[in-house]
C-alpha positions in Angstrom: 0.2 -0.3 -0.5 2.9 2.5 0.7 4.2 1.9 -3.0 0.9 3.4 -4.2 1.4 5.9 -1.8 4.8 6.9 -3.0 4.1 5.9 -7.1 0.4 8.2 -7.1 0.5 10.8 -4.3 3.9 11.3 -3.0 3.6 14.1 -0.8 1.2 12.3 1.5 4.4 9.5 1.0 7.0 12.2 2.5 4.0 13.5 5.1 3.9 9.3 6.4 7.6 9.1 6.7 7.9 12.8 8.2 10.7 13.8 5.2 9.6 17.9 6.2 11.7 18.8 2.3 10.7 16.0 0.6 7.4 16.8 1.2 7.3 20.5 0.5 9.5 20.2 -2.6 7.2 17.3 -4.0 4.1 19.3 -2.5 5.5 22.4 -5.1 6.2 20.0 -7.6 2.6 18.6 -7.9 0.7 21.6 -7.7 2.6 23.0 -10.8 1.7 20.1 -12.2 -1.4 20.0 -12.1 -1.5 23.7 -12.9 0.0 22.5 -16.3 -2.5 19.2 -16.0 -5.7 22.3 -15.9 -3.8 24.0 -19.6 -4.0 20.7 -21.8 -1.2 21.6 -24.0 1.1 21.4 -21.0 0.1 17.9 -20.0 3.7 16.4 -20.5 5.2 18.9 -18.7 2.6 18.1 -16.0 3.5 14.1 -16.2 7.1 14.6 -16.4 6.6 16.8 -13.2 4.7 13.9 -11.7 6.5 11.5 -12.7 9.6 13.2 -11.0 8.2 13.5 -7.6 7.1 9.6 -7.7 10.3 8.4 -8.3 11.7 10.3 -5.5 9.8 9.4 -3.0 10.2 5.2 -4.3 13.4 5.7 -4.4 13.5 6.9 -1.1 11.2 3.8 -0.4 13.3 1.3 -1.3 16.3 3.3 -0.1 14.7 2.8 3.4 13.8 -0.4 2.7 16.9 -1.4 1.8 18.5 -0.2 5.2 15.9 -2.1 7.1 16.8 -5.3 5.7 20.6 -4.7 6.5 20.3 -3.8 10.0 18.4 -6.9 10.0 20.7 -9.0 8.4 23.3 -7.5 10.5 21.7 -8.3 13.9 20.8 -11.9 12.5 24.8 -12.2 12.0 26.3 -10.3 15.3 23.6 -13.1 16.9 25.1 -16.1 15.4 28.2 -15.0 15.9 28.0 -14.5 19.6 25.9 -17.6 19.4 29.3 -19.5 17.9 31.5 -18.2 20.3 30.4 -18.9 23.2 29.3 -22.3 22.5 32.0 -24.7 24.9 34.3 -26.4 22.1 34.2 -30.3 22.3 37.0 -31.6 23.8 38.6 -34.1 21.6 40.3 -37.5 22.3 
């Protein structure tokens, strides 16, 4: 669901994630895009501005997801390493 928000309403995505600079910039670009879309002649320019907003929001979302997965992986690896160090070695006969 957050992907759809990032694609179709980028300012809302930035607002949900509390990224204030992204929210302000994407809001301004989206408002300009909507005004340009009202003049049918400049519709391609409006679509380009909307696409720029969407790409920035999706990029930010992917970056956050990759960072979260990297932290999870690092935590699991650290747990496994601690577990491997605390197990006493097996005595050899």
